[in-house]
N, C-alpha and C positions, 0 to 999 in steps of 0.2 A: 028494549035497548035506546026506544026514544025518552022516555022517560032518564034514563044517564044523559042522555044528551042535551036535554030541558035542562035539566039541572047541571050539568057542567057550563053551560050557557051563561044562566044567572048567578051561578057564584062566580065568572065574569064582569058582567055587570055589575055587580055590587062592589068587587075589589075597584073598580075605576071609580067610582062614582066618591071611594072611602079618598083615593088619594085626591081625586079632583076639590076636595074639600079640605084635604089638610094643606095643601098648595094657597089655596086662598086667605084661608085660615091663615099661614105663615109671612103671607102678602101684608093682609090687612096687620098683622102684628109690627110688621116693621117699616111700615109708613106711619103706626100711632108714634113707634120709636122715635122714627126723624124729627116727626111733628114735633115731639115734647123737646127735642136738643134743640130746633130753631127758636120755639119760644124760649126755650131758658138761654140761650146767648142773645137773643133780642131784650130778653129784662134787663143780663148783664150790662149790654152798649146802652140801652137806654138810661137807667139808672147811674152809669159813673158823669162824674162832672168834668169840665175839661178844663183842664191846664193853665196857670196863670203865666201868662207871660213873662219872661224878666225882657227889659228894656235894652239888655245889654248880651245876650243871649244866642238872639234869633229865634226861633219856633221852633220847638218841641217834633224830632219827626219819627220817637220810638213809645213804642209801649204805649198803656191803656188809653195817654191822651191822641196820640196819633189817629188808634184808629178811631175813637170818639169823632175826632174832626172831620177823618177820612169816609165814616157813617154820614153824617150828619150836611155834609159835603154833596154828595151825591142825592140828601133827600133833600136839601134846600136848593145849592149852585153848582151844576157839575164844575164851573171854572175853577172853585177850587179845589176841588180833583186834580185840575190841572195845575195848579199853585202848588199843590204837597207834593206832587210827581216833580216838577222842577225844583222846587225847596231840599228835597231830599238829595236830588243829583248833585247838587251843588254841595250839599253838606259831605256825601260820599268824594268828589274828589277832592273835599278839603283836608279830609283824613288821609288821602290817596298823596296828598302834597307833603302835609306834615311829616309822612312814614317814610318820604324819601329822603327829605329835609332830616329827620332822624336817624340812617343810614348814614350818612355824610359824615353829619359830626361823628358818628361814631367810627367813623375808617380814618377821618382826621385827613380828609381827600382836602388836596389843594385847589378845592372850588371855592372860595370863599364867595363868586363871584354869583356860583350859582345858585350857592347858599341863600343868596339874599332875596334871588327871583325867584326860589322857592318860599320864603317868607313873604314876601311880599303878595306871591300870587295868594297862598290860604288868606290874608288879610285882606285883600282884596274882595276874595269869597264873601268873609265875613262881614267885610262892610256895605256889601248887595245888600244883603237882607235887613240891617239897620240902616238903611238910608228914610229918612223922614218921607220921602215920597213914598215910598215902597210900604215902608212899616203904616202910613196912616191910612192907606187907599187899601193895602190889599189883606194887612197881618190884623190890625188894631180894629178896623170898621166888619160889624155886624151886616151890614148890608149886604147887597152882590158886587160881585169883585166888577170893577172896569177891563175891558177888556182890552182897550185900547195897553193901559199900563201894565196889565199883564203880559200883553204882548211885546211890550218894549224891558219888561222885566226877565220877560223869557230869553231874549235874544241877548242880551247883556250877560246874564249866566253861559249862554251855549256859547258867544263867543271868549268868556275868559274857558269855558270848559276843554274849548277845543285846543287852546295855547296849554292850557297844561297836559294836555293828551299830547302833545307835540312835545313838549320839553319832558315829558316822562319817556316817548319814544325811543329819543333819542340820546336818553342817558339810561334807559333800563339795563340793556349789556352794558357798559362800563360800571351801573352799582350792583349787579349779581355777579360779574368778575371780579368787582375787587371785596365784596360782600365772602366770596369763596378762598380769594387768597384770606382773607383776614381770620376765615375760620381754620383753614390752614399754618397759617402762621401759628395761632393759637395751638393746636393740634403737637405742629412741629414744639412749639415751647414747653407744653405740658411731659409729650413721651422727651425730650431731653433733657430736663428735671429728673424725669421718673430714675433715666439713664446714669445722669451723673451722681444722683444717691445710688446706683445698682454701683455703679463704679466704685465708690467710693466702702460701701460694706462688702462686696468679693474683695478690695485691696485688704482692706484690714481681716476678715475672714481668713484670704491667704497671707498674711502673715504671722496672725494666728498660729495658722498649721506650720506653718516653717518656721517656728519657733519653738514649738513645741516636741516633745518626743512624742512618736508614736508607737503604740503599745505593740505593737510588735517586734518594734527596735529594744522597747525595757522587756522583753518576754525572752529575747534573746540574750539578752544582756545576764538577766534573772535566769538561765539557764542551764546557760556556759559558766556562773557562779556556783551553782545547784553543783554539776558535775566536776569542778574543781575541787569545792567542800565534801563529796560522794566518795574521793579517791585519790586524795593528795597525792597516792604515793607516787600514779603514774603523770604529775602534772610539777615533780619540781626542777628547781631552778637546777641548769646546765652551764657547762662553762661555757665563755664566749669562745667561739669559732675564728679563727685565725683568718679567715672569708672575710670579717666584720671590716678591717684594718688594711686588707689588701689595694693600695691606689691602682693595682692593674684590673680588676673587676669594673663591671657598671652598678655605681652605686646611685641608689634611690632613698628621698627623705618621704616618709609621710607622716604628719600628724594630725592625729584625729582620735575622737573619743568614741567613733561610731564604726563597730567591727566588719559588719555587712558589706558600710560605704568602702572601708579597706582592702575588705576581701577579694570586692570587685576590682579594685586598682589594680591591686596583685594579680587576679586571676589574667584580666587582659591582658597587662604587660608582658606576665608568662605567655600567654598563647601567642602571642605575635611576634616572640623571640624567635631570632635564628639560632640562638645559641644560651636557653635561660641558664643553664646550671651555670653562667659568667654574673648572674644579676644577685645583688644585695639587696634586700630593701631592709632600710633605716625606721623602724613605726615606732614612737613616741605618743604617747598617749596621756592620760591623768592617773593618778591612782586608784579611781573608785573602777575604773574600765579595766586597770592592768592587768587583774586576771581572767576575766573575760577575755580578752585580746587573745593572751597568752594559750588557756585553753582551746580556741580556738582554733590557732596553726598547731597544737598539738594534735587536735583531732583531723584536721586537713589540711596534709603534709602541702606545702607546694608542688605542684609536677614541676617536674624536669632537673629537678634536685637544685634550685635557685634556693637561697639563703633568707632569711629572716628572722631578723636582731627584733625585739619587744622590751620597752623602757617606758619607765616612768618619769614624766618630768621633773620627777625631784629627787632623782638619781644622778641627775647633772648638778653637784652641790655647787657649784660655780655659781651658777644661777639663785642670786640672794639678791633681796632689798639693796644691799649696798650697794649694789653692782650695776644691777638693772634698775633703770629708771622707769620702766612700766611697771613693775609687781612696789615700787614705793609709791608712785600716782594710784595706785589697786589699793592700795592703805590705807591711802590720805585721804581724810574726809572732803577735802576742797573737789577732789572727779568724783568722788559718791557724788555729792550735791549737783553738779553741771549732769551727771549721767542722767540721774531722776529727773533734773529740769527739763535737759533733752527729752526724752522717755514724756515726761508731762504733756509737755507743748505736742510730742508727736500726737498724744490719746486727745486732746481737747482741739487742735485746731485743721481746719479741713484746707488751710492752703498752702501746706507746707509741699515742698519737690517731695517726690514719690522717693528718689533716693535720700535725701534727709534723713527720711523716715523711717527707710530701710537702713542706714549706717545707727543712727542714733539711740532704736530702740534693740539693739541687736548686743545681746551681753557675752556674744562670742567676741566682742573687740576688747573686751575686760579681762578673758583668759590670756594664762600666757603660754597657752599651745598657741593662738593664732600670730606670737610675733619670735617666738621659737626659730624662724627663719633668718631675724637678723644675727643669729648666732652659731652660722653652721661652720665658720671654721674653728671655731672652738671646741664645739659638740664633736665633729670629727679631725681632729688636727692629722692623722698621718694623709687625710685622701687630698686631693689634686684636684679632682671635677665630683661633683654632686646634681644630680635632676632633681626638682623639689617638684613633686606631685599635688597635687589639692584631695580631697576623698573625694571628690564630685566628677572626676573627671574618668575619660574609659580610652584605654591608648587602645588602637584601629593596627598599629603598624612598629617594625624595628624600631624602635629608637635608638639605638647602637649610633647610629652616625653623628645623633645630638657630642658624642664625643671628641667625636675629630674635624665639631666647625670649629674657623678659625676665628675669634673673639679676637684680635684686634689688640691683644693686649688688655681687652676690657673685664670687668668683671662678670656680669649677667647678661646674658643672652637669651632674649624674651619678643615674644611678638606685639607689636604697633596693632591699636586699639583706634587709634585718632581717627575722624575724617571730618572733611569738613573743618566745620569750626567744634564738633563736636570729642570729645573726649581731650581737649587739651590740659596745660598744667591749672591754668587757670578756673578750668571747672572744680580742680581738688584742691586747691590751696588759696590762703587770703592773702591779694594783691596789696591790699589795703597794709598791710603789717611793711614795712622799712626792711625790715630782716628777709621776709618772700621777693618783697619787691628788686632788692639791689641785689640777689644771688642767683636768679631763678629766669626765664625765657614766659612768660605767660601762654605764650602759641609754640610750645615745644611740645611734640606731641606723645602721651600719654602710652603706657603698656600695663600689661597685665600678671598677675598672679596667676600661678595655676599651674605652669609648666615652665621653668626656670631653670637652664643650665648655667652653673656658677663655678666660675673657675679660681678656688680656693686658695690656691697661692697671690694670686693677682688681689683678691678681697685682702689677705693678710699683707700685701705690699702696701697698697693706699688705707687700709687701716679705716678700713670704709663701718666697722660696729663704732668705731669712738663717734664716726661723724653721724652715726645711729642717735647716739645717745647723747650727742650733743645738740639734737635739733628735738627730741623726746623731752630735755629736761625742757626745754628753752619754751616749749607747748604746754607746762602744765596747766595752762590758765586755759586752755583750749584755744586758742586766739588765732595759731596758723593755720590748724586745718581742724574739723571734729574728729570725733573719734573713727579710728580703723586704721590697717596696714599700709591700705597703697600710699597714698600721702607722702607717709616716712619714707617710704619704697621709694617714691620715687623724687624724695631730695636725697637718699642716701648715695641713689645709683643717678645720678645726673650724672652725665656725661664719660657714666660707664657704663652703661647698655648699649650693645650691639642688637640690633634689630635683623629677627629670625623669620624667613620667608611664611607667610601666614600660614602655608600649609600644614604645619606642624602644632599649629594650633587655634581651632575653632570655637567663641565664645559665644555663651548665649541661649543657649539649649536650656535650662533654665528660667526663663521670662521673653524669648524672640520666637515666637510660632512661625515667621517666613524666613527663616534658615531653608535655601533651599538642598536636597540629600544629596545633590552633585556636589556645590560644594563640602558638606558631611564627608562625606564617599572619600574626598581627597584627604580627607585630616589626618593626621599622623595624632592627635590627640583631640576629642572632642570633649567641652567642660558645661559642666549644666550649674555655671552660675547664675543665680537670682533665687528667687523662692521658690520656686517650682520642679523641686530637687526629687530624682527619680523614684526615689524609697519612699514619696508622699504619695496620701491618693491625690494629691493637683498636680502632680504629674501632668507632661502632658502629651496626649498619646503616643503622638506620631513618631518620639522620642524615646517613648520610653523604653521600648524593647533594644534599643541601642545598648542601656545598661543591661536590662534583665538578663542577659542571654550569658553574660558573666555568672549571676549567682548561682553557688553552688545549690543549687536546688534540689541534688542528693543527702544535703546534711538535713539530718533528723531535725534537729531542733528549728529549723530555715521551715521544714513543712510542722512543725507542731506551733508555731507561732504567725501560723497563717498569712503570711506577706502579701499574700492575693497578687503573687506576680504574674 
């Protein structure tokens, strides 16, 4: 047992002595390293040569030259260390004063007096160091520093530092705020530039979307045409029904090449009418879409016993270039040149008014479908009244009361669109032209197409189609108005338009997101005029459901063409 105990104690002593030797060896190694580092540093400092001073730049205060002087000062004269510290403090304040002066110039502040003070102060700091008395006694001399001159130099420098600090303290908050304001202005400007660019790109993309035929519409037309070709016996033309000319019924005119849009207009009228069997719809389209339109209404007959007549523009044989000015102008090389020039301007100019871009670049205004509204009395000679509806409207109430509205022997019943100085005649017509200036009031209130009740008897009596021809011929060079049908409409029906209550026709659902739902719910007809048509992907979501609820989703081709409604 004793042997074991001794062995244990002996082993513990051996371990302790070993650890002690290791500790002392480590300390010796660290001491040796620090000693070598000290000698290396001293060697570098003593081997460096002092930089030569320039007569105009003052004493160098940074880098190896400053370290060398400081080291030598400690070795030779303690006052030189004090001199170096004073000089460095002065240099630091020179840089600070210059920085504030630079900020002031950048901010373009109206503080020319302060700028001069800052500049003078920086110059005074520099002048102190180059005064002959101080330079000779303090900087250029290799002998001991004169303590009296050093004290005077220190007092002068500290006085200037005190003034500089007071000046900076008084203006620091103002400068900081101005810098923040300037940075905020720069940020706002940059963001605004990005916003303007995004708006232009968005408007251009929206214009392209509005002018293009969506894939779903093209698909629907092709499917309907395919059905007609596959089953020709089912879609043979029928004899005209006598109801098409019965003046005692309620007649509607819809001119469009958009099958799904026309179907929505018809469905919305019938769904909200009290006596749908008394309603007759006269649909006119172009030759290319005639078969598709006929197949749709064959496959999906209108509910309630309403009547639908589908015709092509070409079936109205009196509408030829010898009678219709627009057809002559469409065929005219001059008009085509004007149209292409306007379109090119809109594609290259970024300063054009948005409305001009909408109207000038739209081929719809060169289509005869858009001008048919001026020939209603001749197209339907046996009718007394007819209601014109655009294909981008939705009817929400029974409209038969419009046939009982007293138009005061006027021709056109329409809702006025002016408010303040907006939507006046001056907005649509060129009043610098003498023919316009002499005949019309620039402050006259404009109205809208889209839902118009026309007294065809009064129209014939006033010979307004001839008036339309007169103005259209006069405008062949586009000097009275630009492309579009509203300006000639305003001129043709000037003083023969009866203003209707605004609840009959609410406009703007295709471009104005701020229309209230209360106003919409009270309206008899809502109009998706603008680029954001409800059948497009760019339609406004808050209004789109007002249109989609009248889409015939049970129609097989609508499902197959993926309208995404």
